[in-house]
C-alpha positions in Angstrom: 10.2 -12.2 7.0 10.5 -8.4 6.5 10.7 -6.4 9.7 9.0 -3.5 7.9 5.6 -5.0 7.7 3.1 -5.2 10.5 0.4 -7.9 10.5 -3.0 -7.5 12.1 -5.8 -10.0 12.3 -8.2 -7.3 13.7 -8.6 -3.6 13.3 -6.0 -1.7 15.3 -7.4 0.5 18.1 -8.0 4.0 16.8 -7.6 3.2 13.1 -11.0 4.4 12.1 -10.5 7.9 13.3 -6.8 8.3 12.7 -5.4 10.9 10.4 -2.9 9.8 7.7 -0.1 11.7 9.6 -0.8 9.6 12.7 -0.6 6.1 11.2 3.2 5.7 11.4 2.9 5.9 15.2 -0.3 4.0 15.4 0.7 1.1 13.2 4.5 1.2 13.7 5.0 1.2 9.9 3.3 -0.2 6.8 0.7 -2.8 7.8 -1.4 -5.6 6.4 -4.8 -5.9 8.2 -7.2 -8.8 7.8 -10.9 -8.5 8.8 -13.4 -11.4 8.6 -16.6 -11.2 6.6 -19.7 -13.2 5.6 -17.9 -14.4 2.4 -14.4 -15.7 3.2 -12.6 -14.9 0.0 -11.3 -11.4 0.7 -11.4 -8.1 -1.1 -7.9 -6.7 -1.1 -7.5 -2.9 -0.8 -4.3 -0.9 -0.8 -4.1 2.7 0.2 -1.4 5.3 0.8 1.1 3.8 -1.6 1.8 7.5 -2.0 1.8 9.1 1.4 0.0 12.3 0.4 -2.9 10.6 -1.4 -5.3 10.3 1.5 -8.7 9.6 -0.2 -8.2 5.9 0.0 -7.7 6.0 3.7 -10.7 8.2 4.3 -12.9 6.0 2.1 -11.8 2.8 4.0 -12.5 4.6 7.3 -16.0 5.6 6.2 -16.6 2.0 5.0 -15.5 0.5 8.3 -17.6 3.1 10.2 -20.6 1.9 8.2 -20.1 -1.7 9.3 -18.9 -1.0 12.8 -21.9 -2.8 14.4 -22.4 -5.5 11.8 -20.5 -8.2 9.9 -18.8 -7.2 6.7 -20.4 -8.7 3.6 -17.0 -10.1 2.6 -13.7 -10.5 4.2 -11.5 -7.5 3.8 -7.7 -7.4 3.7 -6.0 -3.9 3.6 -2.5 -2.8 3.0 -1.6 0.6 4.5 1.5 1.7 2.6 3.9 4.6 3.0 2.9 5.8 6.5 6.3 7.5 7.0 5.8 9.8 4.0 2.1 10.3 5.1 3.4 11.6 8.4 5.1 14.4 6.4 2.3 14.8 3.9 4.6 13.7 1.0 4.3 11.3 -1.9 7.5 9.6 -0.7 10.5 10.6 1.4 13.9 11.4 -0.1 15.8 8.1 -0.5 12.6 6.0 -0.5 11.5 4.2 -3.7 8.0 4.8 -5.0 5.7 2.3 -3.2 3.8 1.8 -6.4 6.9 0.8 -8.5 8.4 -2.0 -6.4 5.8 -4.7 -6.5 6.8 -8.2 -7.8 7.2 -8.4 -11.6 8.7 -4.9 -11.8 12.3 -4.1 -12.7 13.3 -2.0 -9.6 16.5 -3.0 -7.9 16.3 -5.0 -4.7 15.5 -3.0 -1.6 13.7 -3.5 1.7 10.5 -2.1 0.2 10.6 -4.5 -2.7 10.9 -7.4 -0.3 8.0 -6.1 1.7 5.7 -6.0 -1.3 6.7 -9.6 -2.1 5.7 -10.4 1.5 2.3 -8.7 1.0 1.8 -10.5 -2.3 2.6 -13.9 -0.9 0.4 -13.4 2.2 -2.5 -12.4 -0.1 -1.8 -15.2 -2.6 -2.4 -17.7 0.2 -5.7 -16.1 1.0 -6.9 -16.2 -2.7 -8.3 -12.7 -3.1 -11.7 -12.2 -4.8 -10.6 -8.8 -6.3 -8.0 -6.1 -5.7 -8.5 -2.4 -5.5 -5.6 0.2 -5.3 -6.8 3.6 -4.3 -5.1 6.8 -5.5 -5.4 10.5 -6.0 -3.8 12.6 -8.7 -2.6 16.2 -8.8 -4.0 17.5 -12.1 -7.5 18.0 -13.3 -8.8 14.5 -14.2 -12.1 12.7 -14.1 -12.5 9.8 -11.7 -11.4 6.8 -13.7 -10.3 3.2 -13.3 -7.1 1.6 -14.6 -6.6 -2.0 -15.7 -3.5 -3.9 -16.8 -5.2 -6.8 -18.7 -7.6 -6.9 -21.6 -10.1 -9.1 -19.7 -13.8 -8.5 -19.4 -13.8 -9.3 -15.6 -11.4 -6.4 -15.1 -13.5 -4.1 -17.3 -16.6 -5.2 -15.3 -14.9 -4.4 -12.0 -13.5 -1.0 -13.3 -16.8 0.0 -14.7 -18.4 -0.2 -11.3 -16.3 2.8 -10.5 -16.3 4.8 -13.7 -17.3 4.6 -17.4 -13.7 5.9 -18.1 -11.2 3.0 -18.2 -7.5 3.2 -18.9 -5.5 0.1 -20.0 -1.7 0.3 -19.3 1.3 -1.9 -18.9 3.9 0.8 -18.1 5.1 1.7 -15.6 6.1 -1.7 -14.3 6.0 -2.8 -10.7 2.6 -1.3 -9.9 0.3 -3.0 -7.4 -2.6 -3.7 -9.8 -0.4 -5.3 -12.4 1.0 -7.7 -9.8 -2.4 -8.6 -8.4 -3.8 -9.1 -11.9 -2.1 -12.5 -11.7 -4.3 -13.5 -8.7 -7.7 -11.9 -9.4 -9.4 -9.0 -11.2 -7.5 -5.9 -10.2 -8.0 -2.2 -10.7 -6.4 1.1 -9.8 -9.0 3.8 -9.1 -8.1 7.4 -9.5 -10.3 9.5 -7.2 -9.5 13.0 -8.3 -7.6 15.5 -6.1 -6.9 15.2 -2.4 -9.4 16.9 -0.2 -12.4 16.6 -2.4 -15.3 15.0 -0.5 -16.8 13.7 -3.7 -13.8 11.5 -4.2 -14.1 10.0 -0.8 -17.8 9.3 -1.2 -17.3 7.8 -4.6 -14.5 5.5 -3.4 -16.5 4.5 -0.3 -19.6 3.5 -2.4 -17.3 1.6 -4.9 -15.7 -0.4 -2.1 -19.1 -1.2 -0.6 -20.3 -2.4 -4.0 -17.2 -4.6 -4.3 -17.9 -6.2 -0.9 -21.5 -7.0 -2.0 -20.5 -8.8 -5.2 -21.0 -12.5 -5.2 -19.0 -12.8 -8.4 -17.5 -10.6 -11.1 -19.2 -11.2 -14.5 -17.0 -12.4 -17.3 -19.3 -11.3 -20.1 -18.4 -8.2 -22.1 -19.2 -4.7 -20.9 -21.5 -2.9 -23.4 -19.5 -0.6 -25.6 -22.0 2.2 -24.9 -21.3 1.9 -21.2 -17.5 2.6 -21.1 -14.8 4.6 -22.8 -11.6 2.6 -23.0 -8.3 4.2 -23.5 -4.8 2.8 -23.9 -1.7 4.5 -22.3 0.9 4.6 -25.1 3.6 6.7 -23.5 4.9 8.2 -20.2 6.2 11.8 -20.6 9.2 13.1 -18.6 11.0 16.4 -18.4 14.8 15.8 -18.5 16.6 17.1 -15.4 18.8 19.3 -17.6 15.9 21.6 -18.4 14.2 24.1 -16.1 10.4 24.4 -16.5 7.4 26.4 -15.3 3.8 27.2 -16.1 2.5 30.5 -17.5 5.0 33.4 -17.8 8.4 32.3 -16.4 12.0 32.7 -17.6 12.6 29.0 -17.9 13.7 26.6 -20.7 10.3 25.0 -21.0 7.3 27.3 -20.2 4.2 25.0 -20.3 0.7 26.4 -20.7 -0.5 27.7 -17.4 -3.5 25.4 -17.5 -1.7 22.3 -18.9 -3.7 20.0 -16.6 -7.0 21.2 -18.2 -5.9 19.2 -21.3 -6.3 15.9 -19.5 -8.8 13.5 -21.0 -9.3 15.9 -23.9 -8.6 14.7 -27.5 -6.0 17.1 -28.8 -5.6 17.7 -32.5 -2.2 17.8 -34.2 -0.5 21.2 -33.8 -1.8 21.9 -30.2 0.6 24.2 -28.4 1.9 22.8 -25.1 4.8 25.1 -24.3 7.0 28.0 -25.3 10.7 27.2 -25.4 13.6 29.5 -24.6 16.8 28.6 -26.3 16.1 24.8 -26.3 17.7 23.0 -29.2 15.9 19.7 -30.2 13.2 17.8 -28.5 12.9 19.0 -24.8 10.8 16.1 -23.5 11.3 12.4 -23.2 8.4 9.9 -23.9 8.8 6.2 -23.2 6.4 3.9 -24.9 5.0 0.7 -23.3 8.1 -1.2 -24.5 10.4 1.3 -22.9 11.5 2.8 -26.2 12.1 6.6 -26.5 9.3 7.9 -28.7 9.0 11.7 -28.0 9.4 12.5 -31.8 6.3 10.3 -32.5 4.1 12.5 -30.4 5.7 16.0 -30.3 7.4 18.4 -32.6 9.2 21.7 -32.1 8.6 24.7 -34.4 9.4 28.4 -34.1 10.1 28.0 -30.4 6.9 26.1 -29.6 6.4 22.6 -28.4 3.4 21.1 -30.4 1.6 17.8 -30.6 2.6 15.9 -33.8 -0.5 13.7 -33.9 -4.0 13.4 -32.3 -3.6 12.2 -28.7 -5.1 12.5 -25.2 -3.1 13.3 -22.1 -3.9 12.0 -18.7 -2.5 13.0 -15.3 -0.6 16.0 -16.7 0.2 17.9 -13.5 1.5 21.3 -12.4 3.2 19.9 -9.3 6.9 20.3 -9.8 7.8 17.7 -7.1 5.6 15.1 -8.7 7.1 15.9 -12.2 10.6 15.5 -10.9 9.9 12.4 -8.8 7.6 10.6 -11.3 6.6 12.1 -14.6 4.8 15.0 -16.3 1.9 12.7 -17.3 0.8 10.1 -19.8 -0.4 9.9 -23.4 -3.4 7.8 -24.4 -5.3 6.7 -27.5 -8.7 5.2 -27.8 -8.8 1.4 -27.6 -11.5 -0.8 -29.1 -13.4 -3.1 -26.7 -12.8 -6.7 -27.5 -15.8 -8.9 -28.5 
């Protein structure tokens, strides 16, 4: 058994009021916490897979405060992830893998964190979860939305409880929701930027609604009630290029308000960046099969980086650390709801 993971059959003392920075000391490391409820089949919730994304923790704390004097409507199992990075207010520490890229089924090399996620998965498989919710923030300007990894009406029904905006993706691999999709309806919910009270309140109400569900409907969501998008590529800035936003002497100078383009349908020819001496395509874009596809989506003309076709970005960010550690963002297209 992994020595990284703490197991708790009741709520650790002080958890409800602890700040994210205090959890490493309070819990001793990443932790799996099981709480009983009226319905035995548990809701599984993961939080702080990225240590600086604190809305999930705050929402869970608000939920537990709500039920402090009464029984939970359903059993609740919680995985508290990268508490070491949370102590420093970072997504992940140098030398750590991304906690949302090392779940079973991914292609990350073996490491203690990957073995720990397998331990979490096996522990929850034995408990037969009712549904899985992975709570996240993002750094750019995005609406609150839910992500699913299967074209399955139960997943759409669960996601639509959080938002009418649903995103289907199968890359990157090794994410929590994709792993748990083999056990139960699973969603990732993106709760906007850190520090926004509306995100905490929205996530709290969503978790409460999940606890009160007796079952997740399998019938289709009405097309008028959701907007479904498909992530078709992940966009990276190669390390060989310098970049910035606005007026900067760099290789790739992106629009100052690049993150304002998120969830907007951009026509062909939309300017994304000015280029300084860059020869050829300055971005990498991997499609969902892992194939390089930047030329399908972008073109370079007269020192400008332009969209080649109609597309919709998501999670475009201005955060240089996130761009270097993860990606610039994603490209989406509309996806028809199945019958």
